[in-house]
C-alpha positions as CSV (number, residue, x, y, z in Angstrom):
1,X,42.0,-45.7,34.8
2,X,43.7,-42.3,34.0
3,X,42.7,-43.0,29.9
4,X,38.9,-44.3,31.2
5,X,38.5,-41.0,33.4
6,X,40.1,-38.5,30.4
7,X,37.1,-40.3,28.2
8,X,34.7,-39.6,30.7
9,X,35.9,-35.9,31.0
10,X,35.6,-35.7,27.1
11,X,32.1,-37.0,26.8
12,X,31.0,-35.1,29.5
13,X,32.2,-32.0,27.7
14,X,30.8,-33.1,24.4
15,X,27.4,-33.5,26.2
16,X,28.0,-29.9,27.8
17,X,28.0,-28.5,24.4
18,X,24.6,-29.9,23.3
19,X,22.6,-29.2,26.4
20,X,19.8,-26.6,24.9
21,X,20.2,-23.4,26.2
22,X,17.9,-21.9,28.9
23,X,16.1,-19.2,27.2
24,X,13.6,-16.4,28.4
25,X,10.4,-17.7,29.1
26,X,8.6,-15.7,26.3
27,X,11.3,-16.6,23.5
28,X,11.4,-19.9,21.7
29,X,13.7,-21.6,19.0
30,X,11.4,-22.9,16.5
31,X,13.6,-25.4,14.6
32,X,15.1,-28.7,15.4
33,X,19.0,-28.7,15.7
34,X,19.5,-30.6,12.7
35,X,17.8,-27.8,10.5
36,X,19.7,-24.6,9.2
37,X,18.0,-21.6,8.4
38,X,19.4,-19.9,5.3
39,X,17.4,-16.6,5.4
40,X,20.0,-13.7,5.3
41,X,21.6,-13.5,9.1
42,X,23.1,-10.4,10.5
43,X,22.9,-6.7,9.0
44,X,23.4,-7.9,5.6
45,X,19.6,-9.2,5.5
46,X,18.8,-5.2,5.4
47,X,21.2,-5.0,2.0
48,X,18.3,-4.1,-0.3
49,X,20.0,-5.0,-3.3
50,X,22.0,-8.5,-2.2
51,X,19.3,-10.0,-0.1
52,X,17.3,-12.5,-1.9
53,X,16.6,-14.7,1.0
54,X,14.2,-12.7,3.0
55,X,11.8,-13.8,5.5
56,X,8.1,-12.9,4.9
57,X,4.8,-12.3,7.1
58,X,1.7,-13.7,5.7
59,X,-2.1,-13.8,7.1
60,X,-2.9,-16.6,9.3
61,X,-0.6,-15.4,10.8
62,X,2.6,-17.3,9.6
63,X,6.2,-16.6,8.5
64,X,7.7,-18.0,5.3
65,X,11.5,-18.4,5.3
66,X,14.2,-20.8,3.6
67,X,16.0,-23.5,5.4
68,X,18.2,-26.5,4.8
69,X,18.7,-30.2,6.2
70,X,20.4,-33.0,5.0
71,X,17.7,-35.2,3.8
72,X,15.9,-32.2,1.7
73,X,18.4,-29.5,1.0
74,X,17.4,-26.0,1.0
75,X,13.6,-25.7,0.7
76,X,10.6,-23.3,1.5
77,X,9.5,-23.5,5.2
78,X,6.9,-22.3,7.5
79,X,6.0,-21.1,10.9
80,X,2.7,-20.3,12.8
81,X,4.8,-19.0,15.8
82,X,5.2,-22.6,17.4
83,X,8.0,-25.3,17.1
84,X,5.2,-27.8,16.4
85,X,3.9,-25.5,13.6
86,X,7.2,-25.1,12.1
87,X,7.9,-27.3,9.2
88,X,9.1,-27.7,5.8
89,X,6.2,-26.5,3.3
90,X,7.2,-29.0,0.4
91,X,10.3,-30.8,-0.7
92,X,10.3,-29.2,-4.3
93,X,13.4,-30.7,-5.6
94,X,13.6,-34.2,-3.9
95,X,16.8,-35.2,-2.3
96,X,19.4,-33.1,-0.8
97,X,20.1,-30.7,-3.4
98,X,17.2,-28.3,-2.6
99,X,15.1,-26.0,-4.8
100,X,17.1,-22.9,-3.5
101,X,14.0,-20.7,-2.8
102,X,14.7,-17.1,-3.4
103,X,12.8,-13.4,-3.8
104,X,9.9,-14.7,-1.2
105,X,7.1,-12.1,-1.3
106,X,3.4,-12.2,0.1
107,X,0.6,-11.1,-2.2
108,X,-2.9,-11.8,-0.6
109,X,-3.1,-15.1,1.1
110,X,-0.1,-16.4,-1.0
111,X,3.7,-16.4,-0.9
112,X,5.4,-16.3,-4.2
113,X,9.1,-17.3,-4.9
114,X,11.5,-18.5,-7.4
115,X,12.4,-22.2,-7.0
116,X,14.5,-24.7,-9.3
117,X,13.3,-28.3,-10.3
118,X,15.4,-30.4,-12.8
119,X,12.3,-30.4,-15.3
120,X,11.9,-26.7,-15.5
121,X,14.9,-24.9,-14.1
122,X,14.3,-21.8,-11.8
123,X,10.6,-20.5,-12.2
124,X,7.7,-19.0,-10.5
125,X,6.3,-20.8,-7.8
126,X,3.3,-20.2,-5.6
127,X,2.2,-21.6,-1.9
128,X,-0.4,-21.3,0.7
129,X,1.8,-22.9,3.4
130,X,0.7,-26.7,2.5
131,X,2.6,-29.3,0.7
132,X,-0.7,-29.6,-1.9
133,X,-1.2,-25.7,-2.3
134,X,2.9,-25.5,-3.0
135,X,3.0,-25.6,-7.0
136,X,4.8,-24.0,-10.0
137,X,2.7,-21.3,-11.5
138,X,4.0,-21.4,-14.9
139,X,7.1,-22.9,-16.7
140,X,7.9,-19.2,-18.3
141,X,10.7,-20.6,-20.3
142,X,9.6,-24.1,-21.1
143,X,11.6,-27.0,-20.6
144,X,14.8,-27.1,-18.4
145,X,16.1,-23.6,-19.3
146,X,15.4,-20.9,-16.2
147,X,13.2,-17.8,-16.5
148,X,15.0,-16.9,-13.3
149,X,12.3,-14.8,-12.0
150,X,13.8,-11.6,-10.0
151,X,12.5,-9.0,-7.6
152,X,9.2,-10.4,-7.2
153,X,6.9,-7.5,-5.7
154,X,3.4,-7.8,-4.7
155,X,0.9,-5.4,-6.8
156,X,-2.6,-6.0,-4.8
157,X,-3.0,-9.6,-4.8
158,X,-0.8,-10.2,-7.8
159,X,3.0,-10.1,-8.1
160,X,5.4,-8.2,-10.7
161,X,8.6,-9.7,-11.5
162,X,11.0,-9.6,-13.9
163,X,11.9,-13.1,-15.8
164,X,13.6,-14.2,-19.3
165,X,11.6,-16.0,-22.0
166,X,12.5,-17.3,-25.4
167,X,11.8,-13.8,-26.9
168,X,13.9,-11.7,-24.5
169,X,16.5,-14.1,-25.0
170,X,16.7,-14.2,-28.6
171,X,15.5,-10.5,-29.0
172,X,17.2,-8.7,-26.2
173,X,16.9,-4.7,-26.4
174,X,20.2,-3.4,-25.1
175,X,22.7,-5.6,-26.7
176,X,22.5,-8.4,-29.4
177,X,24.1,-11.1,-27.6
178,X,23.1,-10.5,-23.9
179,X,19.8,-12.4,-22.7
180,X,17.2,-10.3,-20.8
181,X,14.6,-10.5,-18.3
182,X,11.3,-8.6,-18.9
183,X,8.4,-7.4,-16.9
184,X,5.7,-9.8,-15.8
185,X,2.5,-9.9,-13.7
186,X,0.9,-13.4,-11.9
187,X,-2.1,-14.2,-10.2
188,X,-1.0,-17.3,-9.0
189,X,-2.6,-19.0,-11.8
190,X,-0.5,-20.2,-15.4
191,X,-3.4,-18.2,-17.4
192,X,-3.3,-15.5,-14.9
193,X,0.9,-15.0,-15.6
194,X,1.4,-12.7,-18.6
195,X,4.6,-10.6,-19.9
196,X,3.3,-7.0,-19.9
197,X,6.6,-5.3,-20.6
198,X,9.6,-5.8,-23.1
199,X,12.2,-3.8,-21.3
200,X,15.2,-4.7,-18.9
201,X,16.1,-3.7,-15.7
202,X,19.5,-1.1,-15.6
203,X,21.8,-1.6,-13.0
204,X,24.1,0.9,-11.4
205,X,25.8,0.8,-7.7
206,X,22.5,1.6,-6.2
207,X,21.5,-0.3,-3.0
208,X,18.2,-0.2,-4.4
209,X,19.1,-1.4,-7.7
210,X,16.6,-3.3,-9.7
211,X,13.8,-2.9,-6.9
212,X,10.2,-2.3,-8.0
213,X,8.7,0.0,-5.8
214,X,5.0,0.0,-5.3
215,X,3.1,3.2,-4.3
216,X,1.3,3.3,-0.7
217,X,-2.3,2.8,-2.3
218,X,-1.0,-0.2,-4.0
219,X,-2.3,1.1,-7.2
220,X,0.8,1.5,-9.2
221,X,4.5,0.5,-9.6
222,X,7.8,2.3,-10.4
223,X,11.1,1.0,-11.4
224,X,14.4,1.8,-13.6
225,X,14.8,0.4,-16.9
226,X,16.0,0.7,-20.3
227,X,14.8,2.9,-23.2
228,X,16.2,3.0,-26.5
229,X,16.6,7.0,-26.6
230,X,18.1,7.8,-23.2
231,X,19.5,4.1,-22.2
232,X,18.1,4.6,-19.0
233,X,14.8,6.4,-17.4
234,X,11.6,5.8,-15.0
235,X,9.1,3.5,-16.0
236,X,5.6,2.8,-14.3
237,X,3.0,0.3,-14.2
238,X,-0.5,-0.5,-13.4
239,X,-0.2,-4.1,-13.9
240,X,-1.3,-3.9,-17.3
241,X,1.1,-4.0,-20.8
242,X,-1.1,-0.7,-21.8
243,X,-0.2,0.9,-18.4
244,X,3.3,0.1,-18.4
245,X,5.1,3.5,-20.0
246,X,8.5,4.9,-19.5
247,X,8.7,8.5,-18.6
248,X,11.1,10.9,-19.6
249,X,13.7,11.9,-17.1
250,X,16.7,13.0,-18.6
251,X,16.6,14.5,-22.2
252,X,20.8,14.4,-22.4
253,X,21.2,10.6,-21.7
254,X,20.8,8.1,-19.1
255,X,18.7,9.1,-15.9
256,X,21.1,7.4,-13.3
257,X,18.1,6.7,-11.0
258,X,18.8,5.8,-7.4
259,X,16.7,5.3,-4.3
260,X,13.4,5.2,-5.7
261,X,11.1,5.3,-2.6
262,X,7.0,5.5,-2.3
263,X,5.9,8.4,-0.3
264,X,2.3,8.5,-0.2
265,X,1.2,7.8,-3.9
266,X,4.2,9.2,-5.4
267,X,8.0,8.3,-5.5
268,X,11.2,10.2,-4.4
269,X,14.2,9.7,-6.2
270,X,17.7,11.1,-7.0
271,X,18.4,11.4,-10.7
272,X,21.1,13.1,-13.0
273,X,20.0,16.9,-13.4
274,X,21.6,18.4,-16.5
275,X,21.7,21.9,-17.3
276,X,18.9,21.3,-20.2
277,X,16.9,20.5,-17.1
278,X,17.8,23.2,-15.0
279,X,17.9,26.2,-17.3
280,X,14.3,25.1,-18.6
281,X,12.8,25.4,-15.2
282,X,14.9,28.9,-14.8
283,X,17.9,30.3,-16.7
284,X,19.3,31.7,-13.7
285,X,20.2,28.4,-12.7
286,X,23.0,28.7,-14.8
287,X,24.9,29.9,-11.7
288,X,24.2,26.5,-10.4
289,X,27.1,23.8,-10.1
290,X,29.2,23.9,-13.3
291,X,27.1,25.9,-15.7
292,X,23.8,24.8,-14.6
293,X,24.8,21.2,-14.3
294,X,24.2,20.1,-10.6
295,X,24.9,16.3,-10.9
296,X,22.6,14.0,-9.0
297,X,19.7,15.7,-7.1
298,X,16.3,15.0,-5.6
299,X,13.2,14.3,-7.9
300,X,9.6,13.4,-7.5
301,X,7.1,11.7,-9.5
302,X,3.4,10.9,-9.7
303,X,3.4,8.5,-12.4
304,X,3.0,10.9,-15.3
305,X,5.5,13.0,-17.5
306,X,4.2,16.4,-16.4
307,X,4.2,14.9,-12.7
308,X,7.6,14.0,-12.9
309,X,10.4,16.5,-12.3
310,X,13.2,17.9,-10.5
311,X,12.2,19.7,-7.2
312,X,13.7,22.8,-8.1
313,X,16.2,23.1,-5.3
314,X,20.3,22.4,-5.9
315,X,20.4,20.8,-2.6
316,X,24.0,19.6,-2.6
317,X,25.4,22.9,-3.9
318,X,28.7,23.5,-5.3
319,X,31.4,21.8,-7.4
320,X,34.6,20.2,-7.4
321,X,37.4,19.9,-10.1
322,X,34.6,20.9,-12.6
323,X,32.4,18.1,-11.3
324,X,28.8,19.3,-9.7
325,X,28.4,18.2,-6.1
326,X,26.0,14.9,-6.0
327,X,23.4,15.2,-3.2
328,X,24.1,11.5,-2.2
329,X,20.4,11.0,-1.3
330,X,20.0,7.6,0.1
331,X,18.8,5.4,3.1
332,X,15.4,6.8,2.5
333,X,12.7,6.2,5.5
334,X,9.0,7.4,4.4
335,X,7.6,8.7,7.9
336,X,4.2,8.8,6.8
337,X,2.3,9.7,3.4
338,X,4.1,12.9,3.2
339,X,7.2,13.1,5.0
340,X,10.5,11.5,4.1
341,X,13.8,11.1,6.0
342,X,17.0,10.5,4.4
343,X,20.6,11.1,4.2
344,X,22.2,13.4,2.0
345,X,25.2,16.4,1.3
346,X,23.9,19.9,1.1
347,X,27.3,20.5,-0.6
348,X,28.0,23.8,2.1
349,X,30.1,22.1,4.8
350,X,27.0,19.7,6.4
351,X,28.5,16.5,4.3
352,X,26.4,13.6,4.5
353,X,23.7,14.3,7.4
354,X,20.2,13.1,8.2
355,X,17.7,15.1,6.4
356,X,14.0,15.6,5.7
357,X,11.6,16.6,3.2
358,X,7.7,17.2,2.7
359,X,6.2,16.3,-0.7
360,X,2.8,18.4,0.8
361,X,4.6,21.6,1.2
362,X,6.1,23.9,-1.3
363,X,10.0,23.1,-1.7
364,X,12.2,25.9,-0.4
365,X,16.2,26.9,-0.7
366,X,18.3,28.4,2.1
367,X,21.1,28.3,4.2
368,X,21.0,24.9,6.4
369,X,21.3,24.8,10.0
370,X,21.6,28.7,10.1
371,X,21.1,30.5,13.4
372,X,18.3,31.4,13.8
373,X,16.9,28.6,11.3
374,X,15.5,29.8,8.3
375,X,11.8,29.0,8.4
376,X,9.8,26.6,5.9
377,X,13.1,25.2,4.5
378,X,12.2,22.1,2.5
379,X,14.3,19.7,2.2
380,X,16.5,20.7,5.1
381,X,19.5,19.1,7.2
382,X,18.1,17.9,10.5
383,X,21.0,18.4,12.6
384,X,24.8,18.1,12.0
385,X,25.9,15.0,13.8
386,X,29.4,15.1,12.9
387,X,31.1,18.5,13.7
388,X,34.6,17.0,13.3
389,X,37.0,18.9,10.7
390,X,35.3,22.1,10.3
391,X,35.2,24.4,8.9
392,X,38.4,23.5,6.6
393,X,37.8,19.7,6.5
394,X,34.3,18.6,7.5
395,X,33.2,14.8,7.6
396,X,30.2,12.8,7.1
397,X,28.1,11.0,9.8
398,X,26.6,8.4,7.2
399,X,23.5,7.8,9.2
400,X,22.2,4.4,8.2
401,X,20.1,1.5,9.4
402,X,16.7,3.3,10.6
403,X,13.7,1.0,9.5
404,X,10.8,2.9,11.2
405,X,9.4,4.9,13.9
406,X,9.6,4.0,17.5
407,X,7.2,6.2,19.8
408,X,7.9,9.4,17.8
409,X,11.7,8.4,17.6
410,X,13.8,7.3,14.7
411,X,16.7,5.1,15.9
412,X,19.6,4.6,13.7
413,X,23.4,4.0,13.4
414,X,25.9,6.9,12.8
415,X,29.2,8.2,13.3
416,X,29.4,11.6,15.1
417,X,30.4,14.1,17.7
418,X,28.2,13.9,20.9
419,X,30.3,16.4,23.3
420,X,32.5,19.0,23.3
421,X,35.6,20.3,25.3
422,X,37.2,17.8,25.0
423,X,35.2,16.5,21.9
424,X,34.1,13.1,22.4
425,X,32.9,10.6,19.3
426,X,30.3,7.9,18.7
427,X,32.3,6.3,16.0
428,X,29.4,4.1,14.0
429,X,26.9,3.7,17.1
430,X,23.4,4.4,18.2
431,X,21.5,7.5,17.7
432,X,17.9,8.6,17.6
433,X,15.9,11.5,16.2
434,X,12.7,12.8,17.4
435,X,9.9,12.9,14.8
436,X,7.1,12.9,17.2
437,X,6.0,16.3,15.6
438,X,5.7,15.0,12.2
439,X,6.3,18.6,11.4
440,X,9.4,19.4,9.0
441,X,9.6,22.6,11.0
442,X,10.0,20.8,14.4
443,X,12.0,18.1,13.6
444,X,15.3,19.6,14.3
445,X,17.5,17.4,16.7
446,X,19.5,13.9,16.9
447,X,21.3,12.5,20.0
448,X,23.9,9.9,20.9
449,X,22.7,6.9,23.0
450,X,25.3,8.4,25.9
451,X,23.4,11.4,26.2
452,X,19.9,10.1,26.0
453,X,20.5,7.1,28.7
454,X,20.5,7.4,32.3
455,X,23.2,6.4,33.8
456,X,24.9,7.3,30.4
457,X,26.1,4.0,28.5
458,X,27.0,2.6,25.3
459,X,26.3,-0.6,24.0
460,X,29.9,-1.8,24.1
461,X,30.9,0.2,27.3
462,X,33.3,2.1,26.1
463,X,33.3,5.6,24.0
464,X,34.4,6.0,20.4
465,X,34.3,2.0,19.6
466,X,31.6,1.2,16.9
467,X,28.7,-0.8,18.1
468,X,27.4,-2.1,14.9
469,X,23.8,-1.3,15.9
470,X,21.1,-2.4,13.3
471,X,17.7,-3.8,12.6
472,X,15.4,-1.6,14.8
473,X,12.1,-3.0,14.8
474,X,8.9,-2.5,17.0
475,X,7.1,-5.5,18.6
476,X,4.5,-5.9,21.4
477,X,5.4,-2.4,22.4
478,X,9.1,-2.6,22.4
479,X,12.0,-1.8,20.3
480,X,14.6,-4.4,19.5
481,X,17.6,-4.3,17.7
482,X,21.0,-5.6,17.1
483,X,24.4,-4.7,18.2
484,X,28.0,-5.4,19.7
485,X,28.5,-5.4,23.4
486,X,32.2,-6.3,22.7
487,X,34.4,-3.6,24.4
488,X,36.2,-3.6,21.3
489,X,33.0,-3.6,19.1
490,X,34.5,-6.5,17.4
491,X,32.0,-9.4,17.8
492,X,29.5,-10.3,20.6
493,X,26.6,-9.3,18.5
494,X,23.4,-9.7,20.5
495,X,19.7,-8.7,20.6
496,X,18.8,-5.6,22.7
497,X,15.5,-4.3,23.6
498,X,14.0,-1.3,24.9
499,X,10.8,-1.3,26.8
500,X,10.0,2.6,26.0
501,X,12.0,5.5,25.3
502,X,13.3,6.5,29.0
503,X,14.5,2.8,29.9
504,X,18.2,2.1,29.0
505,X,18.6,-0.7,26.1
506,X,19.8,-4.1,27.7
507,X,20.7,-7.6,26.1
508,X,17.4,-9.3,25.8
509,X,19.3,-12.8,25.9
510,X,23.2,-13.2,25.7
511,X,23.7,-16.0,23.1
512,X,26.6,-17.9,23.5
513,X,29.4,-16.5,21.4
514,X,28.5,-14.3,18.6
515,X,24.6,-14.8,17.7
516,X,24.6,-12.1,14.8
517,X,20.6,-11.9,14.9
518,X,19.0,-10.6,11.8
519,X,15.8,-10.5,9.6
520,X,14.0,-9.2,12.3
521,X,10.3,-9.4,11.5
522,X,7.3,-8.5,13.5
523,X,4.1,-10.2,13.1
524,X,1.3,-8.9,15.3
525,X,3.0,-9.1,18.9
526,X,5.8,-11.5,17.8
527,X,9.1,-10.7,17.2
528,X,10.8,-13.2,14.5
529,X,14.6,-13.4,13.7
530,X,17.5,-15.5,12.9
531,X,20.5,-15.9,15.1
532,X,23.3,-18.6,15.7
533,X,22.0,-21.4,17.5
534,X,21.9,-21.0,21.2
535,X,23.0,-24.6,21.8
536,X,24.9,-25.4,18.7
537,X,26.8,-22.1,18.2
538,X,26.6,-19.4,15.7
539,X,27.7,-21.4,12.6
540,X,24.4,-23.0,12.9
541,X,21.6,-20.3,12.2
542,X,18.3,-21.2,13.7
543,X,14.9,-19.3,13.8
544,X,13.5,-17.9,16.9
545,X,10.3,-16.1,18.2
546,X,9.9,-13.8,21.0
547,X,6.3,-12.7,22.2
548,X,3.6,-14.3,24.1
549,X,3.8,-18.3,23.7
550,X,0.6,-19.2,21.6
551,X,-1.4,-22.4,22.4
552,X,-2.2,-23.2,18.8
553,X,-0.4,-21.2,16.3
554,X,0.1,-17.5,16.5
555,X,-1.9,-15.4,19.3
556,X,-5.1,-14.4,18.1
557,X,-7.8,-12.5,19.6
558,X,-11.4,-13.4,19.9
559,X,-14.4,-11.2,18.8
560,X,-16.2,-9.8,21.8
561,X,-19.2,-7.5,22.7
562,X,-20.9,-8.4,19.5
563,X,-18.6,-6.1,17.4
564,X,-19.4,-6.1,13.8
565,X,-17.8,-4.3,10.9
566,X,-18.9,-3.8,7.5
567,X,-18.4,-3.6,4.6
568,X,-16.0,-6.2,4.7
569,X,-14.4,-6.5,2.3
570,X,-14.3,-2.7,2.1
571,X,-13.1,-0.1,-0.7
572,X,-13.4,3.3,1.4
573,X,-15.7,3.6,4.3
574,X,-15.9,0.9,7.3
575,X,-19.0,1.2,9.8
576,X,-18.5,-0.5,13.2
577,X,-21.1,-1.4,15.5
578,X,-20.6,-2.8,19.1
579,X,-22.6,-3.3,22.1
580,X,-19.9,-1.1,23.9
581,X,-18.9,2.3,23.9
582,X,-15.8,2.8,21.6
583,X,-12.7,4.2,22.8
584,X,-10.0,3.8,20.4
585,X,-9.7,2.2,17.0
586,X,-6.4,0.9,15.3
587,X,-5.7,-0.9,12.2
588,X,-2.3,-3.0,12.1
589,X,-0.9,-4.7,8.7
590,X,0.1,-8.3,8.7
591,X,3.4,-7.3,9.8
592,X,2.5,-5.3,12.9
593,X,2.7,-2.0,11.5
594,X,0.0,0.4,12.7
595,X,-1.4,2.1,9.8
596,X,-4.3,4.0,11.3
597,X,-5.5,5.1,14.6
598,X,-8.8,6.9,15.9
599,X,-9.5,7.8,19.6
600,X,-13.2,8.4,20.6
601,X,-16.8,6.7,19.9
602,X,-16.3,6.6,16.3
603,X,-18.3,4.3,14.3
604,X,-17.6,5.1,10.7
605,X,-13.8,5.3,9.2
606,X,-12.2,6.1,6.5
607,X,-10.0,3.3,5.0
608,X,-9.6,4.7,1.4
609,X,-5.8,5.2,1.4
610,X,-5.4,1.2,2.7
611,X,-5.4,-2.0,0.4
612,X,-4.9,-5.3,1.6
613,X,-5.5,-7.8,4.5
614,X,-5.3,-5.7,8.2
615,X,-6.3,-6.7,11.7
616,X,-8.8,-4.2,13.0
617,X,-8.8,-3.6,16.8
618,X,-11.5,-1.7,18.9
619,X,-10.8,-1.1,22.5
620,X,-14.0,-0.5,24.5
621,X,-14.9,1.4,27.2
622,X,-15.2,-1.9,29.8
623,X,-11.3,-2.2,28.9
624,X,-11.9,-5.3,26.6
625,X,-10.5,-5.3,23.0
626,X,-12.1,-7.0,19.9
627,X,-10.0,-7.8,16.7
628,X,-11.4,-8.7,13.3
629,X,-10.1,-9.3,10.0
630,X,-10.4,-6.5,7.6
631,X,-10.0,-6.7,3.9
632,X,-9.6,-3.3,1.8
633,X,-9.9,-4.0,-1.6
């Protein structure tokens, strides 16, 4: 009897661990229990150098991602936002081995990626989300040898990437014995997949190493690659072999480019700035750094030699032991087409703090955080988050993890001082910065979560404990992010939500154990993310959607009031005709990011700064909203 009772208890316990978790009404698990997501989980999903397993949004709308099961191994999957519409796209490598899809990238209506097969090795593939529409694009290195495409990046409806062919293997440029990957472009066909460059990427310790950075107009792309004279410099391409050229950056050697970032139709980055460069700008610059050598400083480029230059300011002033202070320009966040938020060291006692620059205004030097403030500083330190140790031993706050603007605020993670007498410290926790003015002179304050919540709170419920916050993303008018709610900050990493900037954050759903959500991705009004399975545990990552539960596929909006937009596709101007009075026009991209908004009964809008596929939404005087797909060429 005792043995039978123990058996029943064990069976009940086993059953209890397998009972599906009760999820919130607007949250849906999209995969069955036997499928494990391989798209990167947790904060590593925002590591720009190591994350090759991304989740990407495509028109439809739909989400492409990678997952594995015991039958098919790891393959490409797709979801329309429902469990019924979430499935493997194709068993590319038949059997349990899997094709190991990587570098997913959407261009036009197609998802490009690298995948492996026994016959061709790892090559470029393309998919429209169906098995029949999923195929190898080209066997770039014929036979079983892999071309190993990397850094697949959209340039309009085509993709750029680096891959190895027979020539780049046999005749490498940097060393005689190390095979290289050179630059290619593809439109998704074998004939339209051609090599346009013959130089390899150059690696450094940067977290944007090897990335191809496309300007916001989608017309040109920049990258850091080998060049025979300097060893490394900036390159630009328009997608043609003739338009792929190097841009001289450092006449004294390697440029050491890092954090290439598109701001409008230019790129901002950091690069080695020697005295040859500074003295050519002004002989008086010999007083900077070490005899004019100022280390790695801030540069800007429009894609031409004449328009590629140091901004003329030694932002990280000073030197130590004969070495100029480097700016540590990193964690860049474009706020619009001219403002860039970043973190950097000013060399004058602020250490690494949040900063901002405006590429449309003159660059101006001066004392940072002076009282009263120096007007029109550009670039400038926004706020001194970490005041500990000043003035003799200043400490950095290392702000990071910002991903966008939510209702005029940038949320991020930093280590700082938030109160005085006695001093109180945030450790690496949630902060925010008001950027609603979008004016560099007015953006001057950051605040810790304990100060702007009412009643005051931290995610962990304790002071001076890191909460590991990351992934800040807007969806359906709300801010979503990830952070620890454990009192010691160790584990219990959950999905948090704020309905607005005035309401305290709360855990949206408390997963059993440590959910460690990641890859937060917005499509229209829905939030997709990867997290430990709510029923099976954290070791079984699954895919979830939060948002209105669709009846068939992702939520859609039918056109009403005889809305007519023309021309469509458009190039510069779109005309809007409706039977009703127009109150508001907004345009969002396929990831749900608002890229245009205009109030009033306007019937013509300028979209010349856009390129791609968008949703144009028109709110009318009767309260109805009409939505149509807009294509801008």
